[in-house]
KENU-418921 format. One record per residue (C-alpha): residue in one letter; residue number from 1; z, y, x; chain. Coordinates in steps of 0.25 Angstrom, whole numbers, padded with zeros to 4 digits. Layout:
<sites>
site r A, k NUM, zz Z, yy Y, xx X, c A
...
</sites>
This chain:
<sites>
site r M, k 1, zz 0000, yy 0000, xx 0000, c A
site r A, k 2, zz -0004, yy 0014, xx 0005, c A
site r K, k 3, zz 0008, yy 0023, xx 0009, c A
site r Q, k 4, zz 0011, yy 0033, xx -0001, c A
site r M, k 5, zz 0008, yy 0047, xx 0004, c A
site r I, k 6, zz 0018, yy 0059, xx 0001, c A
site r P, k 7, zz 0011, yy 0071, xx -0003, c A
site r S, k 8, zz 0012, yy 0082, xx 0007, c A
site r C, k 9, zz 0015, yy 0092, xx -0004, c A
site r F, k 10, zz 0028, yy 0084, xx -0007, c A
site r L, k 11, zz 0032, yy 0084, xx 0007, c A
site r L, k 12, zz 0031, yy 0099, xx 0008, c A
site r F, k 13, zz 0039, yy 0101, xx -0005, c A
site r C, k 14, zz 0050, yy 0092, xx 0001, c A
site r F, k 15, zz 0050, yy 0100, xx 0014, c A
site r C, k 16, zz 0051, yy 0113, xx 0006, c A
site r L, k 17, zz 0062, yy 0108, xx -0002, c A
site r I, k 18, zz 0070, yy 0104, xx 0010, c A
site r Q, k 19, zz 0068, yy 0118, xx 0016, c A
site r T, k 20, zz 0073, yy 0124, xx 0003, c A
site r Q, k 21, zz 0086, yy 0116, xx 0003, c A
site r I, k 22, zz 0089, yy 0119, xx 0017, c A
site r L, k 23, zz 0087, yy 0134, xx 0014, c A
site r V, k 24, zz 0097, yy 0133, xx 0003, c A
site r V, k 25, zz 0108, yy 0129, xx 0013, c A
site r A, k 26, zz 0114, yy 0142, xx 0018, c A
site r I, k 27, zz 0116, yy 0143, xx 0033, c A
site r L, k 28, zz 0128, yy 0152, xx 0037, c A
site r D, k 29, zz 0125, yy 0165, xx 0043, c A
site r P, k 30, zz 0125, yy 0164, xx 0058, c A
site r T, k 31, zz 0135, yy 0176, xx 0060, c A
site r D, k 32, zz 0145, yy 0169, xx 0050, c A
site r F, k 33, zz 0143, yy 0156, xx 0057, c A
site r L, k 34, zz 0146, yy 0162, xx 0071, c A
site r A, k 35, zz 0158, yy 0170, xx 0065, c A
site r L, k 36, zz 0164, yy 0157, xx 0059, c A
site r Q, k 37, zz 0162, yy 0150, xx 0073, c A
site r S, k 38, zz 0170, yy 0162, xx 0080, c A
site r I, k 39, zz 0181, yy 0162, xx 0069, c A
site r R, k 40, zz 0183, yy 0147, xx 0071, c A
site r K, k 41, zz 0184, yy 0148, xx 0086, c A
site r S, k 42, zz 0195, yy 0158, xx 0086, c A
site r L, k 43, zz 0204, yy 0149, xx 0076, c A
site r E, k 44, zz 0210, yy 0136, xx 0076, c A
site r D, k 45, zz 0217, yy 0127, xx 0066, c A
site r M, k 46, zz 0232, yy 0127, xx 0068, c A
site r P, k 47, zz 0239, yy 0113, xx 0069, c A
site r G, k 48, zz 0238, yy 0106, xx 0055, c A
site r S, k 49, zz 0225, yy 0114, xx 0051, c A
site r D, k 50, zz 0211, yy 0109, xx 0051, c A
site r F, k 51, zz 0204, yy 0121, xx 0044, c A
site r F, k 52, zz 0193, yy 0121, xx 0054, c A
site r S, k 53, zz 0190, yy 0107, xx 0054, c A
site r S, k 54, zz 0178, yy 0110, xx 0044, c A
site r W, k 55, zz 0173, yy 0121, xx 0053, c A
site r D, k 56, zz 0161, yy 0113, xx 0060, c A
site r F, k 57, zz 0150, yy 0123, xx 0063, c A
site r T, k 58, zz 0140, yy 0112, xx 0063, c A
site r A, k 59, zz 0142, yy 0112, xx 0048, c A
site r D, k 60, zz 0140, yy 0123, xx 0038, c A
site r P, k 61, zz 0152, yy 0134, xx 0040, c A
site r C, k 62, zz 0152, yy 0137, xx 0025, c A
site r N, k 63, zz 0158, yy 0123, xx 0023, c A
site r F, k 64, zz 0170, yy 0127, xx 0033, c A
site r S, k 65, zz 0184, yy 0127, xx 0027, c A
site r G, k 66, zz 0187, yy 0142, xx 0024, c A
site r V, k 67, zz 0173, yy 0147, xx 0024, c A
site r L, k 68, zz 0165, yy 0151, xx 0012, c A
site r C, k 69, zz 0151, yy 0156, xx 0012, c A
site r D, k 70, zz 0141, yy 0163, xx 0003, c A
site r S, k 71, zz 0127, yy 0159, xx 0007, c A
site r D, k 72, zz 0127, yy 0161, xx 0022, c A
site r K, k 73, zz 0139, yy 0170, xx 0024, c A
site r V, k 74, zz 0154, yy 0167, xx 0025, c A
site r I, k 75, zz 0161, yy 0174, xx 0014, c A
site r A, k 76, zz 0175, yy 0168, xx 0015, c A
site r L, k 77, zz 0183, yy 0163, xx 0027, c A
site r N, k 78, zz 0197, yy 0157, xx 0025, c A
site r L, k 79, zz 0202, yy 0152, xx 0038, c A
site r G, k 80, zz 0213, yy 0141, xx 0037, c A
site r D, k 81, zz 0217, yy 0131, xx 0027, c A
site r P, k 82, zz 0222, yy 0139, xx 0015, c A
site r R, k 83, zz 0232, yy 0128, xx 0010, c A
site r A, k 84, zz 0247, yy 0132, xx 0010, c A
site r G, k 85, zz 0254, yy 0128, xx 0023, c A
site r A, k 86, zz 0241, yy 0124, xx 0030, c A
site r A, k 87, zz 0240, yy 0127, xx 0045, c A
site r G, k 88, zz 0232, yy 0139, xx 0048, c A
site r L, k 89, zz 0224, yy 0143, xx 0060, c A
site r T, k 90, zz 0226, yy 0150, xx 0073, c A
site r G, k 91, zz 0218, yy 0159, xx 0082, c A
site r R, k 92, zz 0212, yy 0172, xx 0080, c A
site r L, k 93, zz 0202, yy 0178, xx 0070, c A
site r D, k 94, zz 0189, yy 0180, xx 0077, c A
site r A, k 95, zz 0181, yy 0193, xx 0076, c A
site r A, k 96, zz 0169, yy 0185, xx 0071, c A
site r I, k 97, zz 0176, yy 0186, xx 0057, c A
site r G, k 98, zz 0169, yy 0199, xx 0055, c A
site r K, k 99, zz 0155, yy 0192, xx 0056, c A
site r L, k 100, zz 0157, yy 0186, xx 0043, c A
site r S, k 101, zz 0151, yy 0197, xx 0035, c A
site r S, k 102, zz 0152, yy 0192, xx 0021, c A
site r L, k 103, zz 0166, yy 0187, xx 0022, c A
site r A, k 104, zz 0174, yy 0191, xx 0010, c A
site r E, k 105, zz 0187, yy 0183, xx 0012, c A
site r F, k 106, zz 0194, yy 0180, xx 0025, c A
site r T, k 107, zz 0207, yy 0173, xx 0025, c A
site r V, k 108, zz 0216, yy 0165, xx 0036, c A
site r V, k 109, zz 0227, yy 0156, xx 0032, c A
site r P, k 110, zz 0241, yy 0157, xx 0038, c A
site r G, k 111, zz 0241, yy 0153, xx 0053, c A
site r R, k 112, zz 0241, yy 0158, xx 0067, c A
site r I, k 113, zz 0229, yy 0168, xx 0067, c A
site r Y, k 114, zz 0233, yy 0179, xx 0077, c A
site r G, k 115, zz 0226, yy 0191, xx 0083, c A
site r A, k 116, zz 0220, yy 0203, xx 0076, c A
site r L, k 117, zz 0212, yy 0203, xx 0064, c A
site r P, k 118, zz 0198, yy 0205, xx 0069, c A
site r Q, k 119, zz 0192, yy 0219, xx 0067, c A
site r T, k 120, zz 0179, yy 0213, xx 0063, c A
site r V, k 121, zz 0185, yy 0209, xx 0049, c A
site r S, k 122, zz 0181, yy 0223, xx 0046, c A
site r S, k 123, zz 0167, yy 0219, xx 0046, c A
site r L, k 124, zz 0169, yy 0210, xx 0034, c A
site r K, k 125, zz 0164, yy 0220, xx 0024, c A
site r N, k 126, zz 0165, yy 0209, xx 0012, c A
site r L, k 127, zz 0179, yy 0205, xx 0015, c A
site r K, k 128, zz 0188, yy 0205, xx 0003, c A
site r F, k 129, zz 0199, yy 0196, xx 0006, c A
site r L, k 130, zz 0206, yy 0195, xx 0020, c A
site r A, k 131, zz 0219, yy 0187, xx 0022, c A
site r I, k 132, zz 0224, yy 0183, xx 0035, c A
site r N, k 133, zz 0239, yy 0181, xx 0033, c A
site r R, k 134, zz 0251, yy 0173, xx 0040, c A
site r N, k 135, zz 0244, yy 0173, xx 0053, c A
site r F, k 136, zz 0247, yy 0181, xx 0066, c A
site r I, k 137, zz 0236, yy 0192, xx 0065, c A
site r S, k 138, zz 0240, yy 0204, xx 0073, c A
site r G, k 139, zz 0235, yy 0218, xx 0076, c A
site r E, k 140, zz 0232, yy 0229, xx 0066, c A
site r I, k 141, zz 0224, yy 0228, xx 0053, c A
site r P, k 142, zz 0210, yy 0233, xx 0056, c A
site r A, k 143, zz 0208, yy 0246, xx 0050, c A
site r E, k 144, zz 0193, yy 0241, xx 0048, c A
site r L, k 145, zz 0198, yy 0232, xx 0036, c A
site r G, k 146, zz 0197, yy 0245, xx 0028, c A
site r E, k 147, zz 0182, yy 0244, xx 0029, c A
site r L, k 148, zz 0182, yy 0231, xx 0021, c A
site r R, k 149, zz 0181, yy 0238, xx 0008, c A
site r S, k 150, zz 0180, yy 0224, xx 0001, c A
site r L, k 151, zz 0193, yy 0219, xx 0005, c A
site r R, k 152, zz 0202, yy 0216, xx -0007, c A
site r T, k 153, zz 0214, yy 0207, xx 0000, c A
site r I, k 154, zz 0220, yy 0209, xx 0014, c A
site r D, k 155, zz 0231, yy 0199, xx 0018, c A
site r L, k 156, zz 0235, yy 0200, xx 0032, c A
site r S, k 157, zz 0250, yy 0197, xx 0029, c A
site r Y, k 158, zz 0260, yy 0189, xx 0038, c A
site r N, k 159, zz 0253, yy 0193, xx 0052, c A
site r Q, k 160, zz 0256, yy 0202, xx 0063, c A
site r L, k 161, zz 0248, yy 0214, xx 0060, c A
site r T, k 162, zz 0252, yy 0228, xx 0066, c A
site r G, k 163, zz 0248, yy 0242, xx 0064, c A
site r K, k 164, zz 0246, yy 0250, xx 0052, c A
site r I, k 165, zz 0239, yy 0246, xx 0039, c A
site r P, k 166, zz 0225, yy 0253, xx 0040, c A
site r P, k 167, zz 0223, yy 0264, xx 0030, c A
site r T, k 168, zz 0209, yy 0258, xx 0028, c A
site r V, k 169, zz 0215, yy 0245, xx 0022, c A
site r G, k 170, zz 0222, yy 0254, xx 0012, c A
site r S, k 171, zz 0209, yy 0260, xx 0008, c A
site r L, k 172, zz 0202, yy 0247, xx 0005, c A
site r P, k 173, zz 0197, yy 0250, xx -0009, c A
site r G, k 174, zz 0198, yy 0236, xx -0015, c A
site r L, k 175, zz 0210, yy 0230, xx -0008, c A
site r T, k 176, zz 0219, yy 0222, xx -0018, c A
site r N, k 177, zz 0228, yy 0215, xx -0008, c A
site r L, k 178, zz 0234, yy 0219, xx 0005, c A
site r I, k 179, zz 0244, yy 0210, xx 0011, c A
site r L, k 180, zz 0249, yy 0214, xx 0025, c A
site r C, k 181, zz 0264, yy 0209, xx 0024, c A
site r H, k 182, zz 0271, yy 0203, xx 0036, c A
site r N, k 183, zz 0264, yy 0210, xx 0047, c A
site r R, k 184, zz 0268, yy 0221, xx 0057, c A
site r L, k 185, zz 0261, yy 0233, xx 0051, c A
site r S, k 186, zz 0266, yy 0247, xx 0053, c A
site r G, k 187, zz 0264, yy 0261, xx 0049, c A
site r S, k 188, zz 0262, yy 0267, xx 0035, c A
site r M, k 189, zz 0255, yy 0261, xx 0023, c A
site r P, k 190, zz 0241, yy 0266, xx 0020, c A
site r R, k 191, zz 0237, yy 0271, xx 0006, c A
site r F, k 192, zz 0231, yy 0259, xx -0002, c A
site r D, k 193, zz 0219, yy 0264, xx -0010, c A
site r S, k 194, zz 0214, yy 0252, xx -0017, c A
site r Q, k 195, zz 0217, yy 0253, xx -0032, c A
site r S, k 196, zz 0216, yy 0237, xx -0033, c A
site r L, k 197, zz 0227, yy 0234, xx -0022, c A
site r T, k 198, zz 0237, yy 0225, xx -0029, c A
site r R, k 199, zz 0245, yy 0219, xx -0018, c A
site r L, k 200, zz 0250, yy 0226, xx -0006, c A
site r D, k 201, zz 0260, yy 0218, xx 0003, c A
site r L, k 202, zz 0264, yy 0225, xx 0016, c A
site r K, k 203, zz 0278, yy 0219, xx 0017, c A
site r H, k 204, zz 0285, yy 0216, xx 0031, c A
site r N, k 205, zz 0278, yy 0226, xx 0040, c A
site r T, k 206, zz 0283, yy 0239, xx 0046, c A
site r L, k 207, zz 0276, yy 0249, xx 0038, c A
site r T, k 208, zz 0282, yy 0263, xx 0038, c A
site r G, k 209, zz 0280, yy 0276, xx 0030, c A
site r S, k 210, zz 0279, yy 0280, xx 0016, c A
site r L, k 211, zz 0269, yy 0277, xx 0005, c A
site r G, k 212, zz 0262, yy 0288, xx -0002, c A
site r P, k 213, zz 0262, yy 0289, xx -0018, c A
site r N, k 214, zz 0248, yy 0284, xx -0019, c A
site r S, k 215, zz 0248, yy 0274, xx -0007, c A
site r L, k 216, zz 0248, yy 0262, xx -0016, c A
site r P, k 217, zz 0238, yy 0259, xx -0028, c A
site r P, k 218, zz 0244, yy 0257, xx -0042, c A
site r S, k 219, zz 0236, yy 0244, xx -0042, c A
site r L, k 220, zz 0247, yy 0237, xx -0033, c A
site r Q, k 221, zz 0254, yy 0225, xx -0039, c A
site r Y, k 222, zz 0261, yy 0220, xx -0027, c A
site r L, k 223, zz 0267, yy 0229, xx -0017, c A
site r S, k 224, zz 0276, yy 0224, xx -0005, c A
site r L, k 225, zz 0280, yy 0234, xx 0006, c A
site r S, k 226, zz 0293, yy 0227, xx 0010, c A
site r W, k 227, zz 0299, yy 0226, xx 0024, c A
site r N, k 228, zz 0292, yy 0239, xx 0029, c A
site r Q, k 229, zz 0298, yy 0252, xx 0033, c A
site r L, k 230, zz 0291, yy 0261, xx 0022, c A
site r T, k 231, zz 0298, yy 0274, xx 0018, c A
site r G, k 232, zz 0297, yy 0284, xx 0007, c A
site r S, k 233, zz 0298, yy 0285, xx -0008, c A
site r M, k 234, zz 0290, yy 0275, xx -0016, c A
site r D, k 235, zz 0292, yy 0281, xx -0030, c A
site r R, k 236, zz 0279, yy 0287, xx -0031, c A
site r V, k 237, zz 0272, yy 0275, xx -0025, c A
site r L, k 238, zz 0278, yy 0265, xx -0034, c A
site r T, k 239, zz 0276, yy 0272, xx -0047, c A
site r R, k 240, zz 0261, yy 0270, xx -0046, c A
site r L, k 241, zz 0262, yy 0255, xx -0044, c A
site r E, k 242, zz 0264, yy 0251, xx -0058, c A
site r Q, k 243, zz 0256, yy 0237, xx -0057, c A
site r L, k 244, zz 0266, yy 0232, xx -0046, c A
site r N, k 245, zz 0272, yy 0218, xx -0049, c A
site r Y, k 246, zz 0279, yy 0217, xx -0035, c A
site r L, k 247, zz 0285, yy 0227, xx -0027, c A
site r D, k 248, zz 0293, yy 0226, xx -0014, c A
site r L, k 249, zz 0296, yy 0238, xx -0006, c A
site r S, k 250, zz 0309, yy 0232, xx 0001, c A
site r L, k 251, zz 0314, yy 0234, xx 0015, c A
site r N, k 252, zz 0308, yy 0248, xx 0017, c A
site r Q, k 253, zz 0313, yy 0262, xx 0017, c A
site r F, k 254, zz 0308, yy 0267, xx 0004, c A
site r T, k 255, zz 0316, yy 0279, xx -0002, c A
site r G, k 256, zz 0316, yy 0287, xx -0015, c A
site r P, k 257, zz 0318, yy 0281, xx -0029, c A
site r V, k 258, zz 0314, yy 0268, xx -0035, c A
site r P, k 259, zz 0304, yy 0273, xx -0047, c A
site r G, k 260, zz 0309, yy 0268, xx -0060, c A
site r R, k 261, zz 0295, yy 0265, xx -0065, c A
site r I, k 262, zz 0294, yy 0254, xx -0055, c A
site r F, k 263, zz 0304, yy 0245, xx -0063, c A
site r S, k 264, zz 0293, yy 0245, xx -0074, c A
site r F, k 265, zz 0282, yy 0239, xx -0065, c A
site r P, k 266, zz 0278, yy 0225, xx -0068, c A
site r L, k 267, zz 0286, yy 0220, xx -0055, c A
site r S, k 268, zz 0291, yy 0206, xx -0053, c A
site r N, k 269, zz 0299, yy 0211, xx -0040, c A
site r L, k 270, zz 0304, yy 0224, xx -0036, c A
site r Q, k 271, zz 0309, yy 0225, xx -0021, c A
site r L, k 272, zz 0314, yy 0238, xx -0016, c A
site r Q, k 273, zz 0326, yy 0234, xx -0008, c A
site r R, k 274, zz 0330, yy 0239, xx 0005, c A
site r N, k 275, zz 0324, yy 0253, xx 0005, c A
site r Q, k 276, zz 0330, yy 0267, xx 0003, c A
site r F, k 277, zz 0326, yy 0269, xx -0012, c A
site r S, k 278, zz 0336, yy 0278, xx -0019, c A
site r G, k 279, zz 0340, yy 0285, xx -0032, c A
site r S, k 280, zz 0342, yy 0278, xx -0045, c A
site r V, k 281, zz 0334, yy 0266, xx -0051, c A
site r E, k 282, zz 0329, yy 0269, xx -0065, c A
site r P, k 283, zz 0320, yy 0259, xx -0071, c A
site r V, k 284, zz 0313, yy 0265, xx -0084, c A
site r D, k 285, zz 0315, yy 0252, xx -0092, c A
site r Q, k 286, zz 0321, yy 0238, xx -0091, c A
site r V, k 287, zz 0316, yy 0232, xx -0078, c A
site r A, k 288, zz 0308, yy 0219, xx -0079, c A
site r I, k 289, zz 0306, yy 0216, xx -0064, c A
site r P, k 290, zz 0313, yy 0203, xx -0061, c A
site r T, k 291, zz 0318, yy 0207, xx -0047, c A
site r V, k 292, zz 0322, yy 0221, xx -0042, c A
site r D, k 293, zz 0328, yy 0223, xx -0028, c A
site r L, k 294, zz 0332, yy 0238, xx -0026, c A
site r S, k 295, zz 0343, yy 0234, xx -0016, c A
site r F, k 296, zz 0347, yy 0241, xx -0003, c A
site r N, k 297, zz 0342, yy 0255, xx -0007, c A
site r R, k 298, zz 0349, yy 0268, xx -0010, c A
site r L, k 299, zz 0347, yy 0267, xx -0025, c A
site r S, k 300, zz 0358, yy 0274, xx -0034, c A
site r G, k 301, zz 0363, yy 0277, xx -0048, c A
site r Q, k 302, zz 0366, yy 0267, xx -0059, c A
site r I, k 303, zz 0359, yy 0254, xx -0061, c A
site r S, k 304, zz 0349, yy 0255, xx -0072, c A
site r P, k 305, zz 0351, yy 0245, xx -0083, c A
site r M, k 306, zz 0336, yy 0244, xx -0083, c A
site r L, k 307, zz 0338, yy 0235, xx -0071, c A
site r A, k 308, zz 0346, yy 0224, xx -0079, c A
site r S, k 309, zz 0333, yy 0217, xx -0083, c A
site r V, k 310, zz 0330, yy 0213, xx -0068, c A
site r Q, k 311, zz 0333, yy 0199, xx -0064, c A
site r N, k 312, zz 0335, yy 0201, xx -0050, c A
site r L, k 313, zz 0341, yy 0215, xx -0047, c A
site r Y, k 314, zz 0345, yy 0219, xx -0033, c A
site r L, k 315, zz 0352, yy 0233, xx -0033, c A
site r N, k 316, zz 0362, yy 0230, xx -0022, c A
site r N, k 317, zz 0364, yy 0240, xx -0010, c A
site r N, k 318, zz 0361, yy 0253, xx -0017, c A
site r R, k 319, zz 0369, yy 0264, xx -0022, c A
site r F, k 320, zz 0369, yy 0261, xx -0037, c A
site r S, k 321, zz 0382, yy 0265, xx -0045, c A
site r G, k 322, zz 0388, yy 0265, xx -0058, c A
site r R, k 323, zz 0390, yy 0253, xx -0067, c A
site r V, k 324, zz 0380, yy 0241, xx -0069, c A
site r P, k 325, zz 0374, yy 0242, xx -0082, c A
site r A, k 326, zz 0379, yy 0231, xx -0092, c A
site r S, k 327, zz 0365, yy 0226, xx -0095, c A
site r F, k 328, zz 0366, yy 0220, xx -0080, c A
site r V, k 329, zz 0378, yy 0212, xx -0084, c A
site r D, k 330, zz 0372, yy 0206, xx -0097, c A
site r R, k 331, zz 0359, yy 0202, xx -0089, c A
site r L, k 332, zz 0367, yy 0196, xx -0078, c A
site r L, k 333, zz 0376, yy 0188, xx -0087, c A
site r D, k 334, zz 0364, yy 0182, xx -0094, c A
site r A, k 335, zz 0357, yy 0179, xx -0081, c A
site r S, k 336, zz 0345, yy 0188, xx -0083, c A
site r I, k 337, zz 0349, yy 0195, xx -0070, c A
site r Q, k 338, zz 0349, yy 0185, xx -0059, c A
site r I, k 339, zz 0352, yy 0194, xx -0047, c A
site r L, k 340, zz 0360, yy 0207, xx -0048, c A
site r Y, k 341, zz 0364, yy 0213, xx -0035, c A
site r L, k 342, zz 0372, yy 0226, xx -0036, c A
site r Q, k 343, zz 0380, yy 0225, xx -0023, c A
site r H, k 344, zz 0382, yy 0237, xx -0014, c A
site r N, k 345, zz 0381, yy 0248, xx -0024, c A
site r Y, k 346, zz 0391, yy 0258, xx -0030, c A
site r L, k 347, zz 0392, yy 0251, xx -0044, c A
site r T, k 348, zz 0405, yy 0254, xx -0051, c A
site r G, k 349, zz 0405, yy 0243, xx -0062, c A
site r I, k 350, zz 0398, yy 0232, xx -0070, c A
site r E, k 351, zz 0402, yy 0227, xx -0084, c A
site r I, k 352, zz 0404, yy 0212, xx -0081, c A
site r S, k 353, zz 0416, yy 0204, xx -0084, c A
site r P, k 354, zz 0423, yy 0198, xx -0072, c A
site r T, k 355, zz 0422, yy 0184, xx -0079, c A
site r A, k 356, zz 0407, yy 0185, xx -0082, c A
site r V, k 357, zz 0399, yy 0174, xx -0077, c A
site r I, k 358, zz 0387, yy 0177, xx -0069, c A
site r P, k 359, zz 0376, yy 0167, xx -0071, c A
site r E, k 360, zz 0374, yy 0158, xx -0059, c A
site r R, k 361, zz 0359, yy 0162, xx -0058, c A
site r S, k 362, zz 0363, yy 0177, xx -0057, c A
site r S, k 363, zz 0368, yy 0185, xx -0046, c A
site r L, k 364, zz 0377, yy 0197, xx -0046, c A
site r C, k 365, zz 0382, yy 0205, xx -0034, c A
site r M, k 366, zz 0391, yy 0218, xx -0037, c A
site r Q, k 367, zz 0399, yy 0219, xx -0024, c A
site r Y, k 368, zz 0401, yy 0232, xx -0016, c A
site r N, k 369, zz 0400, yy 0242, xx -0027, c A
site r C, k 370, zz 0410, yy 0252, xx -0032, c A
site r M, k 371, zz 0417, yy 0241, xx -0041, c A
site r V, k 372, zz 0424, yy 0228, xx -0040, c A
site r P, k 373, zz 0413, yy 0217, xx -0044, c A
site r P, k 374, zz 0418, yy 0212, xx -0057, c A
site r V, k 375, zz 0413, yy 0198, xx -0055, c A
site r E, k 376, zz 0412, yy 0189, xx -0042, c A
site r T, k 377, zz 0398, yy 0186, xx -0039, c A
site r P, k 378, zz 0392, yy 0181, xx -0026, c A
site r C, k 379, zz 0384, yy 0191, xx -0019, c A
site r P, k 380, zz 0374, yy 0191, xx -0007, c A
site r L, k 381, zz 0381, yy 0189, xx 0007, c A
site r R, k 382, zz 0375, yy 0202, xx 0011, c A
site r A, k 383, zz 0382, yy 0210, xx 0000, c A
site r G, k 384, zz 0395, yy 0209, xx 0009, c A
site r K, k 385, zz 0409, yy 0205, xx 0005, c A
site r Q, k 386, zz 0414, yy 0219, xx 0000, c A
site r K, k 387, zz 0416, yy 0218, xx -0015, c A
site r T, k 388, zz 0417, yy 0233, xx -0018, c A
site r R, k 389, zz 0412, yy 0246, xx -0011, c A
site r P, k 390, zz 0423, yy 0255, xx -0005, c A
site r T, k 391, zz 0428, yy 0265, xx -0015, c A
site r T, k 392, zz 0424, yy 0277, xx -0005, c A
site r Q, k 393, zz 0410, yy 0273, xx -0007, c A
site r C, k 394, zz 0411, yy 0273, xx -0022, c A
site r N, k 395, zz 0418, yy 0286, xx -0025, c A
site r Q, k 396, zz 0404, yy 0294, xx -0026, c A
site r F, k 397, zz 0401, yy 0285, xx -0038, c A
site r K, k 398, zz 0414, yy 0287, xx -0046, c A
site r G, k 399, zz 0412, yy 0294, xx -0059, c A
</sites>
């Protein structure tokens, strides 16, 4: 039987089909390919990590762990295993990161990445999300980050960054989250212009200076400035931040009054302790905030009955005087109040029976006031052993 001949036109069709299929498979941009190689050479897996086991450059880099591509460009780079407790990476961040021109997301899991944040990051004009926390990044925050107008989130927390927060970062128009806590940042806080900024966390630095009345946008929902050296009045700053649901200004040197309006904000936690706030505390309505800590300040006057609705209330180590409102006793005895710390003030009385039984889940401390505590209750050790304040210190509050 004669061998069947395959028409040449069919062979040509198959060849064209194969060519078409090859063209459909995207080849990573050479610049991005070389950038990934440089990034890989500067980093290593820590013991217990095998993140880079898939980074075989004889294969398609778009299939590497932590690499996401769109067509022939890298658009997301997430270095390290994101699972909680996973071992991280060690080494330095290579300047080649700036060559990934389409990068929109760049993260590094907690590990031992050291050295400065490459200045070339400022070349990533499409970057929206930058998160390199819990590593050993040092040096200053590049002012050029302010050129990345698409940035929405910056998280460089728990590192060793020094210097000032660049004003250019504060001017980013679309910034929604700025998390720089637990570093060694110093100098004054910049003004933040973004009207979409919802989270600002700068705690545990050495920031100084005062805040202007318009330095923070009213869009803020979370604000933590604790453990710094900030000064000045916060009255005009805070009254604008009506969307706050968390506020921690503790361990600073803020002065002036605590605005009464702040107690009407939708806060879950109000931490103002260990500052130099002064004057009376006058909420405009019953306070619905679960925890309020105003301890270790210079607050004075009588205790407002509007505070009796707080579950955990710390007013200790101030200059409050007069009698404790009866509404506090009622809520304490029915366990609505869980913590009521009033020690180290100038209070002169509380309407509670010496035989009253404080619920086990409630704590009351009244020692070192201008009165003998009517009930024996356990107090924190730091409250000291003296039950009452010396009479000479109380004479100014008589009458």
